[in-house]
N, C-alpha and C positions, 0 to 999 in steps of 0.2 A: 287569442290570435288579430281576430275582429278588432278587438278595442285597440289594439296596437297597429293595425292595420289604418282605422281612421285618424287614430291619432298622427300616424306618418304622412298620410293625405293631408291633412289639415295643415300641417306647415309646407308640404312640398307643393302644392297645387296653387296657392299664393307667388309663392318664389318663383315656380317655372312661369305662371304667368307675367310676374314681374320682367322676370329676363327675356320671355319670348318678345313683351310690348319695346323693350329696351332695342333688342337688336330689330325687329319690324319696322323701328320708327328710325333708328340708324341706316339702315340697309334704304328705304325708301327716299331717303335726302337724298338730293343732288350734291356735288361739291359745294354749288353755291349757296345752297340751304344749311350745309354743315359750317360753311364760313360766315355766313350772317348771324347763326345761333351763337358762334363762338365770340362775334364782337359784340351781341347783346351780354352776353357774360362779361366781358372784358368793359365795356360801358355802362353797368349796372351801377347805380347810388346804393354803394352797401351800407351808407348810413341808415336809409329805409329799412332795410334787409336787419338790420342791428336794433331798430326800433321796433319790427316787426317780433323780433324774439324775444325782447323784453316783455312785451306785452302775452306773448303765451306763457313766457318765466311766471308773471303776474296770475296769471289764470290757474297756475299749477299751484301758487299761493293759495289762492282762494280757496281752489277744492279742498287743500289741507286744513283750510280753517272751516270749512263748511261741514268736513268730516265728522267733526266731533259734536255736532248738532245732530247728528247722529246716533252717536256712541253714548252722549249724555243721560236720555233715556235707560241705557242699558246699564247704566252705573259707573261708566268708566269716561276720563278726564284725562285724555293724554296730551303729550306736547307737541305744539306743533312743527316743532322741527324734525321729530319723529315721524309725522303725518307727513311732511313735504317730502321727507326723505324716501319713505315709503311708496309715495306717488310719484317720484322720479326713478325710481327702481321700476317701477311696475311700466312705466314708458318705456324703459331701456328693455324691458325683457319682453314689450311687444314686438318690439322692431323683430324679433328674433323667431320668436313662437306667439302667434296670434292669440289673444284673448289669455296668455299665461299672466298678465300683468296682475290681473283682479286676484289669483291665487297668492302671487307674489307679495301683494300688499298683505292681506291676510295673516300671512305666514310671519312677516316681517313684525306686525303689532301684536301677533302673538306672542313673538320672541322678546321684543323689546317694551311693552306698555301689559302685558297679562292681559291682552285681551284674547279671550278664546276664539281659535280660529273660526268656528262657526260662525259665531254671531259678529266676529268683524267682517266676516265673507259677507254676511247678510246684507250689514247695511251697504257694502260697495254694489251688491246687486239691486238696492232697493235704489241707490244712488244712480246706477247705469241705466236705469228704467226712466227717472227724471231726465235725463240726459237724452233717452230715443226720444221720449216724449217733445223736446224742445228740437230735435234734428226734424221729425216729422212736422213740427211748428213752422219752421226754417223750407220745407220742402214743398208744404202746400204753397207757403208763400211766394216761393219762386216759381211754381209753376201756373200761379195767378195772374202774377206780373208778367210774366213771359209766355202764357200759353199759346196767343197767336203765332208768334216766332215758332215756338217747338211744334206746334201744329202742323203747321207748313213744313215746316223740314221734314217731320216723318213721313207725309203725304207725299212729299217731293222723292223721299229717300226708299220710301220701301213700297213694292207694287202691293196694287187694293187687295189683290188674292192672298198674299202673306199678310196684311194687316187684317184683314177678316179672320185669318187663322189664329192671329194672337189672341184678339176681341174673343174670338170664342173660346181659346185657351185660359184665358184670365176667367170668363164667366164659369167656365168648367169647375177651374180651380175655386172660385170663391162660391161654389157650392157642395163640391166632394169634400172639402178638407173639415169645413163644421160635420157634415155627417160623417167621416173619417173618424174624428176624434168622439163624437157620442158614440158611435158602434165599434170602433175596432178595440181589439184585447191586445193588440201586437205591444212590444216593448217600445217599439220607436213612439206610439200612441202614450205610453205611459211618461216616456221623457216628454212629451211635447205638453200632456197635462199640469206634469210635475212644472215645468216651465211656466204656462201659465198661470199656476198655483203662486208662484213666486213673483211672478207680475204683481199680482192680486195682493199680497203680502206687502210687497215693497212698497204700492202704493197706499195702502193703508196704513203702514208703519209711518211713512210721511205726516199723511193726514192726523194721527194722534202724537205727532212730535208735538214738544211745549215750545220751541222757538219757530215755529211755521215760518213766520214772517222772516226770519234771520237767514233761515234756509232757502228760501226761494227770491231773498234778494241777492243771497253770493251765486245763487244759479243764473240770475240775470246778469252778473257782474263777471261769472264765466264764460257766457257765450257770448257777452259784448265784449269782452277781452279778446275771444276767439277770433270775432268779427273784425275788430281793429287790428290785430294781427293781421290778418290776410287784407285787409284795406290798405296798412300800411305798406306790406310787401307791393302791392301793386303800384305805388310811385317809385317804387326802384327803376322800373323801365318807364321812359315817356310813351312808348306806345301801350302801355295799359293803365296810366295815371289818370285816364278821364273815361273809362268807360262806365255806361249808366250803372245804376243803382240794380235797376233787375239782373243786369247782367252778372253785376257782383254777387249779386244772391244766390243765385244757382249756379256759379262757378265754386264760391264757397261750398256749397250742399253736397256737390257733386267730390269735392277735394275731402269733404268729412268723411263722407261715406267710405273712399278708400281708405283711410287712416281706419275706421272703425271696424271694418270687414275683411282686412289685408293685413299683412305685416307691416303696419304704418306707412302703406302706401307706397312700397318699393315698387319701383317701376309703373304703379297704374295710376298713383298720382300725377305726375307728368303730362301722363299720355290722356288721362281723364280730363285734367285741365284744359290742356291744348284742344281737345275733343271742343270741347262744351265753348272756348273762345272762338276758335272758328267757325262755328255756327252762326255766331253774332259779328262777324267780319273783322277778328283778330288775325294777323297772320300766323300760319302753324310754328314757323319758327320764333316767332314771339312767344306762343302759349308754351311749347315747349322747354323755351329759356327760363320764362318764367317759372315753370312747375318745377324746374331742376333746381332753379334758386330757392323758391321755397322749401321745397322738400330737405335739400341738403341743409340750408340753415337752421331746419326745424332739428332734423337729425343731428348736426353737432352738438344741438343743444340738450337733445334729449342724453347723448351718449355721454357727453359733459358731466352734465348733473347727475346720470344715474350711476356712472361709474362712481364719481366723487362720493354720490349718498353711500357707494357700497362702501368705502372706504371708511367713511367717518360714522357711520351706524354702529359699528363696536367702539368707536373710540367715544363718542359723544355718551354712550351707556356705560362706559366702562365702569363707573361706580357703582351702578345699580346691577350689573352682572356678578361683581363680586361679592355683592349680600347672600 
């Protein structure tokens, strides 16, 4: 029962949060703001939106190609088409059930390339470790570039007494979590330790990889294409086309976090992007319109290629399945 409840909450909480944010923003807008938002949708340059989707698609292809650098040391050489379709299905699954995409990728590779699920899944976890490192790098870069603006905003928005409580809470967590991990014998702590061990194994497996240079090159390509995709989408609206580099980076980072930790940013992506852009002087209606344009275009691409992959996978592999 506990496990079932946990899984239900993992699905329900992000969905409820997304629906709440959509409702909250809608009801907080005046009729004039709603009309402005609709106008931004109508006047957007969808050529740049399409270019953004193309860059995103290229990143998926690069991710599929990079996967083989992790599989080859295990003795497997998989087809790029199967890798790409597995990645596409994974993104589709994450729209409905957060973090289910990693499992679906392992299952597809097991079924169509005879890569045992445990080994395939292990490479996916290692890959996610690298992606997390890159996301943290962009986060640090964003905080460094825009620290003064963010600091002033936090100081002005949060009363000093609450700010002191937050800082104290962060310090307390920083001290108590290592102590908990070291001394606790609870099941939760065992899961945390297994997760940390998995991170270590993932990092070391990459260091032992025969084609480390090619793997890192494609990792830079993937994240470069992510950034290019976001940058291209900014040019869909004149109001976002010329925002400073630092603002681009921090908005990109915040958007990436919503995609990574919710069901592909449903409701949360437009709200988070609009919130950050508002801090840096972009009108809220512009931010909301831009966030929804980016999110909807990405979802259309993810759903299209994910469903297409589900249809094509058995057709593409029918000869092998008959053997």
